[in-house]
C-alpha positions as CSV (number, residue, x, y, z in Angstrom):
1,X,-0.3,-0.2,-0.2
2,X,1.6,3.6,-0.9
3,X,2.2,5.8,1.8
4,X,0.5,9.4,1.5
5,X,2.8,12.4,2.0
6,X,2.2,16.2,2.1
7,X,4.3,19.2,3.2
8,X,4.0,20.0,6.5
9,X,6.2,22.9,8.4
10,X,6.5,23.3,12.1
11,X,8.7,24.9,15.2
12,X,9.1,23.2,18.3
13,X,11.7,22.9,21.2
14,X,13.8,19.9,21.4
15,X,13.1,16.9,23.7
16,X,15.7,14.6,22.6
17,X,18.4,14.3,19.7
18,X,19.8,11.0,18.4
19,X,22.7,11.0,16.4
20,X,23.3,8.3,13.8
21,X,26.8,7.3,12.9
22,X,26.1,4.9,10.3
23,X,22.9,5.6,8.3
24,X,23.6,9.2,8.3
25,X,19.5,9.6,9.4
26,X,19.9,11.5,13.0
27,X,16.6,11.9,14.7
28,X,15.5,15.2,16.1
29,X,11.9,14.6,18.6
30,X,10.3,17.7,18.9
31,X,7.4,19.1,21.2
32,X,5.5,21.5,19.5
33,X,3.5,24.6,21.1
34,X,0.4,22.7,20.8
35,X,1.4,19.7,22.6
36,X,1.7,17.4,19.5
37,X,5.6,15.4,19.6
38,X,6.8,15.7,15.9
39,X,10.2,13.0,15.1
40,X,11.9,14.5,12.5
41,X,14.3,12.2,10.4
42,X,17.0,14.0,8.7
43,X,19.4,12.9,6.6
44,X,22.6,14.3,6.7
45,X,23.9,13.1,3.5
46,X,21.2,15.1,1.7
47,X,20.9,17.8,3.8
48,X,22.6,19.5,7.1
49,X,23.3,18.3,10.5
50,X,22.1,19.9,13.1
51,X,23.1,18.4,16.6
52,X,20.3,20.4,19.2
53,X,20.5,20.0,23.1
54,X,17.3,19.5,25.2
55,X,15.2,22.6,25.3
56,X,16.2,24.2,21.8
57,X,14.0,25.3,19.3
58,X,14.0,23.8,16.0
59,X,12.2,25.0,12.5
60,X,11.4,22.2,9.5
61,X,9.5,22.1,6.4
62,X,9.4,18.5,5.1
63,X,7.1,15.4,3.9
64,X,4.7,14.2,6.6
65,X,4.0,10.6,6.7
66,X,0.2,10.5,6.8
67,X,-1.2,8.6,9.9
68,X,2.5,9.1,11.8
69,X,4.0,11.6,13.6
70,X,7.1,11.1,11.3
71,X,8.5,14.2,9.1
72,X,11.4,13.1,6.7
73,X,13.1,14.8,3.4
74,X,13.9,17.9,5.3
75,X,16.6,19.4,3.3
76,X,16.9,20.3,-0.4
77,X,15.8,18.2,-3.5
78,X,15.7,18.7,-7.2
79,X,12.0,20.1,-7.1
80,X,11.4,23.4,-6.3
81,X,9.5,22.3,-3.1
82,X,12.9,21.0,-1.0
83,X,12.4,21.1,2.6
84,X,14.6,22.5,5.1
85,X,16.1,22.4,9.0
86,X,16.8,25.5,10.8
87,X,18.6,25.3,14.6
88,X,16.6,28.8,15.6
89,X,17.4,28.8,19.3
90,X,19.6,27.5,21.8
91,X,18.5,27.0,25.4
92,X,19.5,28.9,28.0
93,X,22.3,27.2,30.2
94,X,22.4,26.9,33.9
95,X,24.8,29.4,34.3
96,X,22.3,32.0,32.1
97,X,19.6,31.2,34.6
98,X,22.0,31.8,37.6
99,X,22.7,35.3,36.2
100,X,19.3,36.0,35.3
101,X,18.3,34.9,39.4
102,X,21.5,36.7,41.0
103,X,19.8,40.3,39.5
104,X,17.3,39.9,42.6
105,X,19.7,39.1,45.3
106,X,22.5,41.1,47.4
107,X,25.7,39.4,47.6
108,X,25.4,38.6,51.1
109,X,22.6,39.3,53.5
110,X,19.8,37.2,55.7
111,X,18.5,35.7,52.0
112,X,21.2,37.2,49.8
113,X,22.8,35.2,46.8
114,X,25.3,33.8,49.8
115,X,21.7,31.8,50.6
116,X,20.8,30.9,47.6
117,X,24.2,28.9,47.3
118,X,23.5,27.2,50.5
119,X,20.3,26.0,48.9
120,X,21.3,24.8,46.2
121,X,24.1,23.0,48.0
122,X,21.6,21.1,50.3
123,X,19.6,20.2,47.4
124,X,22.7,18.6,46.0
125,X,23.4,16.8,49.1
126,X,19.5,15.6,49.1
127,X,19.8,14.0,45.3
128,X,22.8,12.7,46.0
129,X,23.5,14.5,41.9
130,X,23.7,17.6,39.8
131,X,20.6,19.7,39.7
132,X,18.2,19.1,37.0
133,X,17.9,22.5,35.1
134,X,14.5,23.3,36.3
135,X,15.4,22.3,39.9
136,X,18.1,24.5,40.0
137,X,15.7,27.6,38.3
138,X,13.5,26.7,41.5
139,X,15.8,27.1,43.9
140,X,17.4,30.4,42.2
141,X,14.3,32.0,42.3
142,X,13.0,30.6,45.4
143,X,13.3,33.9,47.3
144,X,13.7,36.5,44.1
145,X,10.9,39.0,45.6
146,X,12.4,39.5,49.2
147,X,14.5,42.2,48.2
148,X,12.0,44.6,46.8
149,X,8.2,43.2,48.5
150,X,6.7,42.0,51.7
151,X,8.1,38.7,53.3
152,X,4.5,38.0,53.9
153,X,4.0,37.2,50.4
154,X,7.2,36.4,49.3
155,X,6.9,33.1,48.1
156,X,3.7,34.1,45.9
157,X,5.6,37.1,44.3
158,X,8.7,35.2,43.6
159,X,7.2,32.6,42.2
160,X,5.3,35.4,39.4
161,X,9.1,36.8,38.9
162,X,10.2,33.3,37.6
163,X,7.2,32.7,35.7
164,X,7.9,36.0,33.8
165,X,11.1,35.7,33.3
166,X,11.6,32.2,32.8
167,X,8.3,31.5,30.3
168,X,10.5,31.6,27.2
169,X,12.8,29.0,28.6
170,X,10.7,26.1,29.9
171,X,7.5,24.2,28.3
172,X,4.0,25.1,30.0
173,X,4.0,22.2,32.4
174,X,7.5,22.7,33.7
175,X,7.1,26.3,34.5
176,X,3.9,25.8,36.3
177,X,5.8,23.2,38.3
178,X,8.6,25.5,39.3
179,X,6.2,28.2,39.8
180,X,4.2,25.9,42.4
181,X,7.4,24.3,44.0
182,X,8.5,28.3,45.0
183,X,4.8,29.8,46.2
184,X,4.7,26.5,48.6
185,X,8.5,26.7,49.8
186,X,7.7,28.2,53.3
187,X,8.2,26.6,56.2
188,X,4.7,28.1,57.6
189,X,3.2,26.0,54.4
190,X,0.1,24.2,55.7
191,X,-0.9,22.9,52.0
192,X,-0.3,19.6,50.2
193,X,3.0,19.6,48.2
194,X,2.4,17.5,45.1
195,X,5.4,16.9,43.4
196,X,9.5,16.1,44.3
197,X,10.1,19.2,42.8
198,X,8.0,21.5,45.7
199,X,9.5,19.1,48.4
200,X,12.9,19.2,47.2
201,X,12.6,23.3,47.2
202,X,11.0,23.2,50.5
203,X,13.2,20.9,52.1
204,X,16.4,23.0,50.9
205,X,15.6,26.2,52.1
206,X,15.8,24.7,55.4
207,X,19.3,23.7,55.1
208,X,21.0,21.4,57.4
209,X,19.9,22.8,61.3
210,X,22.4,25.1,62.4
211,X,21.8,27.0,65.8
212,X,24.5,30.0,65.0
213,X,23.6,30.3,61.4
214,X,19.8,30.6,62.3
215,X,20.5,33.3,64.9
216,X,22.1,35.2,63.1
217,X,20.4,34.9,59.7
218,X,17.1,36.1,61.9
219,X,19.2,38.9,63.8
220,X,20.3,40.4,60.4
221,X,17.0,40.2,58.8
222,X,15.3,42.4,61.5
223,X,18.3,44.6,61.2
224,X,18.0,45.4,57.2
225,X,14.2,45.6,57.9
226,X,14.6,49.0,60.4
227,X,15.0,47.3,63.6
228,X,17.2,48.8,66.2
229,X,19.9,46.2,67.5
230,X,18.1,45.5,70.5
231,X,14.6,44.8,68.9
232,X,16.7,42.6,66.3
233,X,17.8,40.5,69.4
234,X,14.4,40.6,71.5
235,X,13.0,39.7,67.9
236,X,15.5,36.4,67.4
237,X,15.1,35.7,70.7
238,X,11.0,34.6,70.3
239,X,11.3,33.5,66.6
240,X,13.8,30.8,67.1
241,X,11.7,28.6,69.5
242,X,8.6,29.3,67.5
243,X,10.3,28.2,64.3
244,X,12.7,25.6,65.0
245,X,12.1,24.4,68.6
246,X,10.2,21.1,69.5
247,X,7.1,22.8,69.5
248,X,7.9,25.3,66.4
249,X,6.2,25.3,63.1
250,X,9.0,24.6,60.8
251,X,9.2,21.0,61.2
252,X,5.6,20.2,60.7
253,X,4.9,19.8,57.4
254,X,8.4,19.6,56.2
255,X,9.2,17.3,53.5
256,X,10.1,13.2,54.2
257,X,13.6,14.1,52.0
258,X,14.6,16.5,54.4
259,X,13.9,14.4,57.5
260,X,15.7,11.5,55.9
261,X,18.9,13.5,55.5
262,X,18.8,15.7,58.3
263,X,16.8,13.8,61.0
264,X,19.5,13.3,63.7
265,X,20.4,17.0,63.2
266,X,17.1,18.2,63.7
267,X,16.3,16.6,67.1
268,X,19.9,18.1,68.2
269,X,19.1,21.2,66.8
270,X,15.7,21.9,68.6
271,X,17.1,21.7,71.8
272,X,19.1,24.6,71.0
273,X,16.7,26.4,70.0
274,X,14.6,25.9,72.8
275,X,17.6,27.5,74.6
276,X,18.5,30.2,72.9
277,X,19.4,33.6,75.3
278,X,19.6,36.8,74.6
279,X,23.0,36.8,75.7
280,X,24.2,34.4,73.1
281,X,22.2,36.2,70.6
282,X,24.4,39.6,71.4
283,X,27.5,37.7,71.2
284,X,27.0,36.2,67.8
285,X,25.6,39.8,66.6
286,X,29.0,41.2,68.3
287,X,31.3,38.5,65.9
288,X,29.1,39.5,62.6
289,X,29.3,43.5,63.5
290,X,33.3,43.0,63.7
291,X,33.3,41.2,60.5
292,X,31.2,43.8,58.9
């Protein structure tokens, strides 16, 4: 039975690329904007070889085989109706995403870029591997509104920033996952986290329990938001046990991956948070002031 072919054109993001070293037919799997998946069979003897990476954008014009999702003959031929293949746009690298996110943070501070680096390091310890691009993006943007906006809504505001800046770099379903992970990362969040990415961002944001480090971060936050030194000490004194102590809210809705990684450290640290003193806070603050 003769197969029916017709010319077709389109554009999509690369899901996979397989280079054929023996038969000279590379395979490029594209996801189109309407959600359909197309398999490009590229004869590199007759046309150009493109070697895209996942997330890159590719335009094509060639013969579509009716009843299948395969497109071939994406190369010039003797007919005036030849095909073509164009590698339009390369996906943003991890470094590109980090550079975009970094603009929203001071270098140092209670929620500066130093905090983001700590959070990403904690996520790597939990995952025991390098981070996927969407994991890195969610972690990098999770506090992106704090420098300019209120703390109370910073999770939702940061998700909105990520949604706007990353919308051309990720597919809709990936971007939705990233935004939900950012919006649901706070320790005070009481809802159900519905994905592994949401669990990872919420868990990594807590970092490994460290009484002195958490005290300093809380004190710094107070000073950055107009408190006097005495007010920052008093705020930290009450905040530590309320959030991190044995009856605190920080570990009530904590993802399982966090307790699997840091469970023993959490139980030890909670005792320290319950017994924080103003003198302890002042001593740590004095060391911070000398450093600055």
